[in-house]
VOMARRO-737488 format. One record per residue (C-alpha): residue in three letters; residue number from 1; x, y, z. Coordinates in steps of 0.05 Angstrom, whole numbers, plus 5000, padded with zeros to 4 digits. Layout:
REM VOMARRO-737488
<rest:ALA&nr:NUM&xx:X&yy:Y&zz:Z>
...
REM end
This chain:
REM VOMARRO-737488
<rest:MET&nr:1&xx:5739&yy:4058&zz:5137>
<rest:THR&nr:2&xx:5713&yy:3994&zz:5157>
<rest:LEU&nr:3&xx:5657&yy:3992&zz:5202>
<rest:PRO&nr:4&xx:5646&yy:3942&zz:5261>
<rest:GLU&nr:5&xx:5609&yy:3878&zz:5239>
<rest:GLY&nr:6&xx:5530&yy:3890&zz:5245>
<rest:THR&nr:7&xx:5539&yy:3968&zz:5246>
<rest:VAL&nr:8&xx:5491&yy:4000&zz:5205>
<rest:PRO&nr:9&xx:5519&yy:4065&zz:5165>
<rest:GLU&nr:10&xx:5488&yy:4130&zz:5185>
<rest:ARG&nr:11&xx:5452&yy:4162&zz:5122>
<rest:ALA&nr:12&xx:5475&yy:4227&zz:5106>
<rest:ALA&nr:13&xx:5423&yy:4280&zz:5092>
<rest:PRO&nr:14&xx:5414&yy:4293&zz:5017>
<rest:ALA&nr:15&xx:5458&yy:4353&zz:4995>
<rest:SER&nr:16&xx:5391&yy:4387&zz:4967>
<rest:ARG&nr:17&xx:5363&yy:4389&zz:5036>
<rest:ALA&nr:18&xx:5425&yy:4388&zz:5085>
<rest:GLY&nr:19&xx:5434&yy:4459&zz:5108>
<rest:ALA&nr:20&xx:5384&yy:4488&zz:5051>
<rest:ARG&nr:21&xx:5331&yy:4505&zz:5100>
<rest:PRO&nr:22&xx:5377&yy:4537&zz:5147>
<rest:GLY&nr:23&xx:5403&yy:4581&zz:5090>
<rest:PHE&nr:24&xx:5338&yy:4597&zz:5069>
<rest:GLY&nr:25&xx:5314&yy:4620&zz:5136>
<rest:ARG&nr:26&xx:5377&yy:4661&zz:5148>
<rest:LEU&nr:27&xx:5364&yy:4697&zz:5082>
<rest:LEU&nr:28&xx:5287&yy:4702&zz:5096>
<rest:PHE&nr:29&xx:5292&yy:4734&zz:5164>
<rest:SER&nr:30&xx:5350&yy:4775&zz:5143>
<rest:PHE&nr:31&xx:5290&yy:4820&zz:5114>
<rest:ARG&nr:32&xx:5234&yy:4853&zz:5148>
<rest:PRO&nr:33&xx:5161&yy:4829&zz:5133>
<rest:GLU&nr:34&xx:5142&yy:4893&zz:5101>
<rest:GLU&nr:35&xx:5207&yy:4889&zz:5055>
<rest:ILE&nr:36&xx:5188&yy:4811&zz:5031>
<rest:ALA&nr:37&xx:5120&yy:4838&zz:5018>
<rest:THR&nr:38&xx:5149&yy:4891&zz:4972>
<rest:LEU&nr:39&xx:5194&yy:4842&zz:4934>
<rest:LEU&nr:40&xx:5132&yy:4793&zz:4925>
<rest:LEU&nr:41&xx:5093&yy:4848&zz:4893>
<rest:PHE&nr:42&xx:5152&yy:4875&zz:4857>
<rest:ALA&nr:43&xx:5156&yy:4809&zz:4823>
<rest:PRO&nr:44&xx:5089&yy:4809&zz:4783>
<rest:MET&nr:45&xx:5096&yy:4882&zz:4769>
<rest:ALA&nr:46&xx:5159&yy:4873&zz:4737>
<rest:TYR&nr:47&xx:5135&yy:4815&zz:4696>
<rest:ALA&nr:48&xx:5073&yy:4863&zz:4673>
<rest:LEU&nr:49&xx:5125&yy:4923&zz:4654>
<rest:VAL&nr:50&xx:5172&yy:4877&zz:4620>
<rest:SER&nr:51&xx:5115&yy:4849&zz:4578>
<rest:ILE&nr:52&xx:5084&yy:4915&zz:4559>
<rest:VAL&nr:53&xx:5153&yy:4942&zz:4539>
<rest:ALA&nr:54&xx:5172&yy:4883&zz:4499>
<rest:ASN&nr:55&xx:5105&yy:4890&zz:4464>
<rest:GLY&nr:56&xx:5115&yy:4963&zz:4443>
<rest:GLY&nr:57&xx:5101&yy:4999&zz:4508>
<rest:GLY&nr:58&xx:5027&yy:4996&zz:4516>
<rest:MET&nr:59&xx:4975&yy:5036&zz:4495>
<rest:PRO&nr:60&xx:4993&yy:5112&zz:4489>
<rest:LEU&nr:61&xx:4951&yy:5152&zz:4547>
<rest:ALA&nr:62&xx:4912&yy:5214&zz:4528>
<rest:GLY&nr:63&xx:4880&yy:5274&zz:4562>
<rest:PRO&nr:64&xx:4908&yy:5291&zz:4633>
<rest:THR&nr:65&xx:4948&yy:5226&zz:4637>
<rest:ALA&nr:66&xx:4990&yy:5242&zz:4571>
<rest:ASN&nr:67&xx:5052&yy:5263&zz:4609>
<rest:TYR&nr:68&xx:5049&yy:5201&zz:4653>
<rest:PRO&nr:69&xx:5119&yy:5162&zz:4654>
<rest:ASN&nr:70&xx:5117&yy:5106&zz:4608>
<rest:ALA&nr:71&xx:5123&yy:5032&zz:4619>
<rest:LEU&nr:72&xx:5202&yy:5034&zz:4607>
<rest:THR&nr:73&xx:5220&yy:5091&zz:4646>
<rest:ARG&nr:74&xx:5174&yy:5060&zz:4711>
<rest:LEU&nr:75&xx:5211&yy:4997&zz:4693>
<rest:LEU&nr:76&xx:5279&yy:5029&zz:4703>
<rest:THR&nr:77&xx:5252&yy:5065&zz:4766>
<rest:LEU&nr:78&xx:5229&yy:4996&zz:4790>
<rest:ALA&nr:79&xx:5298&yy:4961&zz:4781>
<rest:ALA&nr:80&xx:5337&yy:5020&zz:4812>
<rest:SER&nr:81&xx:5293&yy:5018&zz:4878>
<rest:VAL&nr:82&xx:5307&yy:4944&zz:4879>
<rest:VAL&nr:83&xx:5382&yy:4960&zz:4875>
<rest:LEU&nr:84&xx:5376&yy:5018&zz:4928>
<rest:PHE&nr:85&xx:5332&yy:4974&zz:4974>
<rest:LEU&nr:86&xx:5390&yy:4913&zz:4970>
<rest:TYR&nr:87&xx:5446&yy:4961&zz:4977>
<rest:VAL&nr:88&xx:5417&yy:4993&zz:5041>
<rest:VAL&nr:89&xx:5399&yy:4926&zz:5071>
<rest:ARG&nr:90&xx:5457&yy:4883&zz:5054>
<rest:LEU&nr:91&xx:5516&yy:4936&zz:5052>
<rest:LYS&nr:92&xx:5494&yy:4992&zz:5094>
<rest:PRO&nr:93&xx:5461&yy:4967&zz:5155>
<rest:HIS&nr:94&xx:5481&yy:5025&zz:5197>
<rest:TRP&nr:95&xx:5434&yy:5069&zz:5149>
<rest:THR&nr:96&xx:5377&yy:5049&zz:5199>
<rest:PHE&nr:97&xx:5335&yy:5114&zz:5182>
<rest:ALA&nr:98&xx:5336&yy:5100&zz:5108>
<rest:ARG&nr:99&xx:5319&yy:5032&zz:5118>
<rest:ASP&nr:100&xx:5255&yy:5052&zz:5159>
<rest:ALA&nr:101&xx:5235&yy:5103&zz:5114>
<rest:LEU&nr:102&xx:5248&yy:5063&zz:5049>
<rest:PRO&nr:103&xx:5178&yy:5021&zz:5055>
<rest:PHE&nr:104&xx:5138&yy:5088&zz:5039>
<rest:LEU&nr:105&xx:5184&yy:5098&zz:4979>
<rest:PHE&nr:106&xx:5164&yy:5027&zz:4959>
<rest:ALA&nr:107&xx:5090&yy:5036&zz:4965>
<rest:ALA&nr:108&xx:5093&yy:5096&zz:4925>
<rest:ASN&nr:109&xx:5139&yy:5051&zz:4867>
<rest:VAL&nr:110&xx:5081&yy:5002&zz:4870>
<rest:TYR&nr:111&xx:5024&yy:5052&zz:4863>
<rest:ALA&nr:112&xx:5051&yy:5086&zz:4803>
<rest:ASN&nr:113&xx:5050&yy:5023&zz:4766>
<rest:LEU&nr:114&xx:4986&yy:4991&zz:4788>
<rest:HIS&nr:115&xx:4948&yy:5018&zz:4727>
<rest:ASP&nr:116&xx:4992&yy:4972&zz:4681>
<rest:MET&nr:117&xx:4982&yy:4911&zz:4726>
<rest:ILE&nr:118&xx:4908&yy:4922&zz:4720>
<rest:VAL&nr:119&xx:4903&yy:4927&zz:4651>
<rest:PHE&nr:120&xx:4959&yy:4874&zz:4639>
<rest:PHE&nr:121&xx:4921&yy:4823&zz:4682>
<rest:GLY&nr:122&xx:4852&yy:4845&zz:4658>
<rest:ALA&nr:123&xx:4803&yy:4826&zz:4714>
<rest:PRO&nr:124&xx:4731&yy:4844&zz:4700>
<rest:ASP&nr:125&xx:4714&yy:4909&zz:4720>
<rest:ILE&nr:126&xx:4666&yy:4908&zz:4779>
<rest:THR&nr:127&xx:4643&yy:4986&zz:4775>
<rest:PRO&nr:128&xx:4571&yy:4971&zz:4757>
<rest:ALA&nr:129&xx:4564&yy:4924&zz:4818>
<rest:LEU&nr:130&xx:4591&yy:4971&zz:4866>
<rest:HIS&nr:131&xx:4540&yy:5028&zz:4839>
<rest:GLU&nr:132&xx:4485&yy:4983&zz:4848>
<rest:LEU&nr:133&xx:4506&yy:4956&zz:4920>
<rest:ASP&nr:134&xx:4507&yy:5035&zz:4936>
<rest:VAL&nr:135&xx:4435&yy:5044&zz:4914>
<rest:ALA&nr:136&xx:4409&yy:4979&zz:4943>
<rest:ILE&nr:137&xx:4436&yy:5000&zz:5011>
<rest:PHE&nr:138&xx:4419&yy:5073&zz:5018>
<rest:GLY&nr:139&xx:4364&yy:5076&zz:4965>
<rest:VAL&nr:140&xx:4401&yy:5129&zz:4930>
<rest:GLU&nr:141&xx:4475&yy:5141&zz:4908>
<rest:PRO&nr:142&xx:4505&yy:5177&zz:4964>
<rest:THR&nr:143&xx:4558&yy:5216&zz:4918>
<rest:VAL&nr:144&xx:4495&yy:5245&zz:4880>
<rest:TRP&nr:145&xx:4455&yy:5259&zz:4948>
<rest:ALA&nr:146&xx:4517&yy:5296&zz:4978>
<rest:GLN&nr:147&xx:4522&yy:5348&zz:4922>
<rest:ARG&nr:148&xx:4458&yy:5386&zz:4953>
<rest:PHE&nr:149&xx:4515&yy:5407&zz:5001>
<rest:ALA&nr:150&xx:4562&yy:5432&zz:4953>
<rest:HIS&nr:151&xx:4595&yy:5497&zz:4976>
<rest:PRO&nr:152&xx:4660&yy:5525&zz:4956>
<rest:VAL&nr:153&xx:4690&yy:5525&zz:5032>
<rest:LEU&nr:154&xx:4668&yy:5455&zz:5041>
<rest:THR&nr:155&xx:4694&yy:5441&zz:4976>
<rest:ASP&nr:156&xx:4765&yy:5464&zz:5003>
<rest:PHE&nr:157&xx:4757&yy:5435&zz:5069>
<rest:PHE&nr:158&xx:4746&yy:5361&zz:5043>
<rest:THR&nr:159&xx:4802&yy:5372&zz:4991>
<rest:ALA&nr:160&xx:4850&yy:5394&zz:5044>
<rest:CYS&nr:161&xx:4833&yy:5331&zz:5084>
<rest:TYR&nr:162&xx:4837&yy:5282&zz:5029>
<rest:TRP&nr:163&xx:4912&yy:5305&zz:5011>
<rest:LEU&nr:164&xx:4931&yy:5302&zz:5086>
<rest:PHE&nr:165&xx:4929&yy:5227&zz:5077>
<rest:TYR&nr:166&xx:5002&yy:5235&zz:5047>
<rest:VAL&nr:167&xx:5020&yy:5272&zz:5112>
<rest:LEU&nr:168&xx:4987&yy:5253&zz:5175>
<rest:PRO&nr:169&xx:5001&yy:5172&zz:5175>
<rest:PRO&nr:170&xx:5073&yy:5180&zz:5160>
<rest:LEU&nr:171&xx:5078&yy:5239&zz:5211>
<rest:LEU&nr:172&xx:5046&yy:5191&zz:5262>
<rest:GLY&nr:173&xx:5107&yy:5139&zz:5246>
<rest:LEU&nr:174&xx:5161&yy:5197&zz:5247>
<rest:LEU&nr:175&xx:5137&yy:5219&zz:5313>
<rest:LEU&nr:176&xx:5143&yy:5155&zz:5342>
<rest:TYR&nr:177&xx:5205&yy:5139&zz:5312>
<rest:ARG&nr:178&xx:5234&yy:5210&zz:5342>
<rest:ARG&nr:179&xx:5210&yy:5192&zz:5416>
<rest:GLY&nr:180&xx:5246&yy:5129&zz:5408>
<rest:GLU&nr:181&xx:5182&yy:5082&zz:5415>
<rest:TRP&nr:182&xx:5211&yy:5029&zz:5371>
<rest:GLN&nr:183&xx:5160&yy:4976&zz:5377>
<rest:SER&nr:184&xx:5105&yy:5023&zz:5366>
<rest:PHE&nr:185&xx:5138&yy:5052&zz:5310>
<rest:ARG&nr:186&xx:5149&yy:4981&zz:5277>
<rest:GLU&nr:187&xx:5078&yy:4964&zz:5287>
<rest:THR&nr:188&xx:5051&yy:5028&zz:5261>
<rest:LEU&nr:189&xx:5096&yy:5024&zz:5199>
<rest:VAL&nr:190&xx:5080&yy:4953&zz:5186>
<rest:SER&nr:191&xx:5009&yy:4958&zz:5196>
<rest:ILE&nr:192&xx:4998&yy:5010&zz:5143>
<rest:VAL&nr:193&xx:5047&yy:4981&zz:5092>
<rest:ILE&nr:194&xx:5012&yy:4915&zz:5092>
<rest:CYS&nr:195&xx:4941&yy:4946&zz:5086>
<rest:LEU&nr:196&xx:4965&yy:4986&zz:5031>
<rest:TYR&nr:197&xx:4994&yy:4919&zz:4997>
<rest:ILE&nr:198&xx:4930&yy:4883&zz:5008>
<rest:GLY&nr:199&xx:4891&yy:4941&zz:4982>
<rest:TYR&nr:200&xx:4939&yy:4943&zz:4916>
<rest:VAL&nr:201&xx:4924&yy:4867&zz:4904>
<rest:GLY&nr:202&xx:4852&yy:4890&zz:4910>
<rest:TYR&nr:203&xx:4855&yy:4940&zz:4856>
<rest:VAL&nr:204&xx:4886&yy:4886&zz:4812>
<rest:VAL&nr:205&xx:4840&yy:4833&zz:4822>
<rest:LEU&nr:206&xx:4778&yy:4874&zz:4828>
<rest:PRO&nr:207&xx:4785&yy:4942&zz:4791>
<rest:ALA&nr:208&xx:4735&yy:4987&zz:4791>
<rest:GLY&nr:209&xx:4730&yy:5066&zz:4775>
<rest:PRO&nr:210&xx:4700&yy:5122&zz:4823>
<rest:PRO&nr:211&xx:4634&yy:5156&zz:4814>
<rest:ARG&nr:212&xx:4661&yy:5218&zz:4780>
<rest:TYR&nr:213&xx:4685&yy:5174&zz:4723>
<rest:ALA&nr:214&xx:4630&yy:5125&zz:4724>
<rest:ILE&nr:215&xx:4568&yy:5162&zz:4723>
<rest:PRO&nr:216&xx:4585&yy:5240&zz:4708>
<rest:ASP&nr:217&xx:4522&yy:5255&zz:4679>
<rest:ALA&nr:218&xx:4485&yy:5243&zz:4748>
<rest:PHE&nr:219&xx:4524&yy:5305&zz:4776>
<rest:GLY&nr:220&xx:4497&yy:5375&zz:4765>
<rest:GLY&nr:221&xx:4572&yy:5400&zz:4750>
<rest:PRO&nr:222&xx:4639&yy:5404&zz:4777>
<rest:LEU&nr:223&xx:4653&yy:5415&zz:4848>
<rest:VAL&nr:224&xx:4689&yy:5489&zz:4854>
<rest:GLY&nr:225&xx:4726&yy:5511&zz:4915>
<rest:ALA&nr:226&xx:4744&yy:5580&zz:4938>
<rest:LEU&nr:227&xx:4819&yy:5570&zz:4927>
<rest:PRO&nr:228&xx:4847&yy:5564&zz:4859>
<rest:ILE&nr:229&xx:4908&yy:5519&zz:4884>
<rest:LEU&nr:230&xx:4861&yy:5467&zz:4917>
<rest:ASP&nr:231&xx:4820&yy:5462&zz:4851>
<rest:ALA&nr:232&xx:4884&yy:5450&zz:4813>
<rest:SER&nr:233&xx:4901&yy:5398&zz:4861>
<rest:ARG&nr:234&xx:4837&yy:5360&zz:4851>
<rest:ALA&nr:235&xx:4845&yy:5361&zz:4772>
<rest:ALA&nr:236&xx:4919&yy:5333&zz:4784>
<rest:THR&nr:237&xx:4889&yy:5269&zz:4813>
<rest:ALA&nr:238&xx:4868&yy:5254&zz:4734>
<rest:ALA&nr:239&xx:4938&yy:5253&zz:4714>
<rest:VAL&nr:240&xx:4949&yy:5184&zz:4750>
<rest:PRO&nr:241&xx:4919&yy:5134&zz:4710>
<rest:LEU&nr:242&xx:4900&yy:5089&zz:4769>
<rest:THR&nr:243&xx:4848&yy:5134&zz:4794>
<rest:ALA&nr:244&xx:4806&yy:5109&zz:4733>
<rest:LYS&nr:245&xx:4810&yy:5041&zz:4765>
<rest:GLY&nr:246&xx:4837&yy:5038&zz:4833>
<rest:ALA&nr:247&xx:4774&yy:5054&zz:4877>
<rest:PHE&nr:248&xx:4762&yy:4982&zz:4912>
<rest:PRO&nr:249&xx:4780&yy:4987&zz:4970>
<rest:SER&nr:250&xx:4789&yy:5058&zz:4991>
<rest:LEU&nr:251&xx:4857&yy:5060&zz:5017>
<rest:HIS&nr:252&xx:4846&yy:5135&zz:5033>
<rest:CYS&nr:253&xx:4795&yy:5116&zz:5084>
<rest:GLY&nr:254&xx:4827&yy:5052&zz:5105>
<rest:VAL&nr:255&xx:4892&yy:5078&zz:5121>
<rest:MET&nr:256&xx:4869&yy:5139&zz:5159>
<rest:PHE&nr:257&xx:4823&yy:5092&zz:5198>
<rest:LEU&nr:258&xx:4879&yy:5053&zz:5210>
<rest:ALA&nr:259&xx:4930&yy:5107&zz:5227>
<rest:THR&nr:260&xx:4872&yy:5139&zz:5276>
<rest:LEU&nr:261&xx:4872&yy:5069&zz:5312>
<rest:LEU&nr:262&xx:4941&yy:5064&zz:5322>
<rest:ALA&nr:263&xx:4945&yy:5139&zz:5343>
<rest:TRP&nr:264&xx:4896&yy:5127&zz:5398>
<rest:ARG&nr:265&xx:4941&yy:5063&zz:5419>
<rest:HIS&nr:266&xx:5011&yy:5089&zz:5409>
<rest:LEU&nr:267&xx:5003&yy:5167&zz:5414>
<rest:ARG&nr:268&xx:4942&yy:5189&zz:5455>
<rest:TRP&nr:269&xx:4954&yy:5264&zz:5444>
<rest:PHE&nr:270&xx:4953&yy:5257&zz:5369>
<rest:PHE&nr:271&xx:4892&yy:5222&zz:5363>
<rest:PRO&nr:272&xx:4846&yy:5279&zz:5364>
<rest:VAL&nr:273&xx:4882&yy:5308&zz:5306>
<rest:MET&nr:274&xx:4879&yy:5241&zz:5266>
<rest:LEU&nr:275&xx:4806&yy:5234&zz:5282>
<rest:PHE&nr:276&xx:4785&yy:5303&zz:5263>
<rest:PHE&nr:277&xx:4817&yy:5301&zz:5195>
<rest:GLY&nr:278&xx:4806&yy:5227&zz:5185>
<rest:ALA&nr:279&xx:4733&yy:5237&zz:5187>
<rest:GLY&nr:280&xx:4737&yy:5299&zz:5144>
<rest:LEU&nr:281&xx:4772&yy:5251&zz:5095>
<rest:ILE&nr:282&xx:4719&yy:5193&zz:5097>
<rest:ALA&nr:283&xx:4665&yy:5240&zz:5088>
<rest:GLY&nr:284&xx:4704&yy:5283&zz:5035>
<rest:THR&nr:285&xx:4718&yy:5217&zz:4995>
<rest:VAL&nr:286&xx:4641&yy:5215&zz:4984>
<rest:TYR&nr:287&xx:4633&yy:5287&zz:4974>
<rest:LEU&nr:288&xx:4685&yy:5296&zz:4926>
<rest:ARG&nr:289&xx:4659&yy:5238&zz:4887>
<rest:HIS&nr:290&xx:4724&yy:5195&zz:4895>
<rest:HIS&nr:291&xx:4688&yy:5128&zz:4925>
<rest:TRP&nr:292&xx:4630&yy:5093&zz:4926>
<rest:VAL&nr:293&xx:4610&yy:5083&zz:4996>
<rest:VAL&nr:294&xx:4621&yy:5005&zz:4992>
<rest:ASP&nr:295&xx:4696&yy:5022&zz:4978>
<rest:ILE&nr:296&xx:4695&yy:5057&zz:5043>
<rest:PHE&nr:297&xx:4665&yy:5000&zz:5081>
<rest:ALA&nr:298&xx:4720&yy:4952&zz:5047>
<rest:GLY&nr:299&xx:4775&yy:4998&zz:5060>
<rest:VAL&nr:300&xx:4755&yy:5000&zz:5142>
<rest:ALA&nr:301&xx:4749&yy:4926&zz:5139>
<rest:LEU&nr:302&xx:4816&yy:4922&zz:5117>
<rest:ALA&nr:303&xx:4845&yy:4967&zz:5164>
<rest:ILE&nr:304&xx:4815&yy:4925&zz:5221>
<rest:VAL&nr:305&xx:4841&yy:4864&zz:5194>
<rest:ALA&nr:306&xx:4917&yy:4898&zz:5185>
<rest:ASP&nr:307&xx:4908&yy:4926&zz:5257>
<rest:ARG&nr:308&xx:4895&yy:4859&zz:5284>
<rest:ALA&nr:309&xx:4943&yy:4816&zz:5245>
<rest:THR&nr:310&xx:5003&yy:4856&zz:5241>
<rest:PRO&nr:311&xx:5027&yy:4864&zz:5315>
<rest:PRO&nr:312&xx:5030&yy:4787&zz:5327>
<rest:LEU&nr:313&xx:5066&yy:4777&zz:5257>
<rest:GLU&nr:314&xx:5116&yy:4833&zz:5272>
<rest:ARG&nr:315&xx:5130&yy:4800&zz:5343>
<rest:TRP&nr:316&xx:5137&yy:4728&zz:5314>
<rest:TRP&nr:317&xx:5181&yy:4755&zz:5253>
<rest:ALA&nr:318&xx:5222&yy:4792&zz:5304>
<rest:ARG&nr:319&xx:5230&yy:4729&zz:5341>
<rest:LYS&nr:320&xx:5249&yy:4687&zz:5284>
<rest:ALA&nr:321&xx:5301&yy:4738&zz:5263>
<rest:ALA&nr:322&xx:5332&yy:4739&zz:5331>
<rest:ALA&nr:323&xx:5339&yy:4664&zz:5334>
<rest:GLU&nr:324&xx:5366&yy:4665&zz:5263>
<rest:ARG&nr:325&xx:5419&yy:4716&zz:5287>
<rest:GLY&nr:326&xx:5432&yy:4673&zz:5351>
<rest:GLU&nr:327&xx:5446&yy:4612&zz:5308>
<rest:ARG&nr:328&xx:5495&yy:4647&zz:5263>
<rest:GLU&nr:329&xx:5533&yy:4677&zz:5320>
<rest:LYS&nr:330&xx:5541&yy:4606&zz:5346>
<rest:ARG&nr:331&xx:5565&yy:4580&zz:5283>
<rest:GLY&nr:332&xx:5615&yy:4640&zz:5278>
<rest:PRO&nr:333&xx:5641&yy:4661&zz:5209>
<rest:SER&nr:334&xx:5628&yy:4613&zz:5155>
REM end
């Protein structure tokens, strides 16, 4: 076609740029923020597991961890969880409860593989520094000082509080979900997942062992409760390799503190329950020798960051996702 004399032809946008950003935005905001965070963590985790499997499967585990699933088994589980995730998000959008519950499954999947990532990436162990900080702050190691209060009933109480970490925060989310308080549920879910994931990165970047492994000779003996089943549950923690390196920050304390804040904000009648058992859990991590006190400080600080940062992130993400959906509806089927 011949243009009129003096007309400057309009330059077409490069093919690599025209439509690329809108397409990326549609893809990005078709997911939720916690799902993107999951995929970002899955990538280095898959790389570590593939490398370990390719090099013979890693060092064999011994003692209580001897029966822990090997790297290949966990790699296949990771792949299956990604397939499940994409299946639900892309092909079964009406499975709303399944999609809402998947983040907890993914968080557990990441946790199961963190020991391999810590060993694979090989960051320096900071356990001695944490021990020194505790002593510098308190003049004594608090986990050693706390053994003067050892009593079977107290040991069982703190053990029960410790295990309620796996019950109470998800229960808070479930109660909000059942009440139909979608925005409160989303803020609770995303805050907890983001808190967990930042903490997981902390485990890899700043690996540290708990007092019960680092200074066993400082204690007068093992803690014994009144109920054998709770004694067995404490022993079972040693079967997870991460417990030897995943102390900083304390996610048990951080997530329980965060869930207590969220209960105060969104479900006031549930707050006393969270406060009572959350306080028991935080004290229990010291009494049971699971954490240095500086681990707890770091976990609480992380919870405050997640609590302040997540609601605006969730609202911004929801607006962007709605805008992308609106643009897609305007364009119609492509």
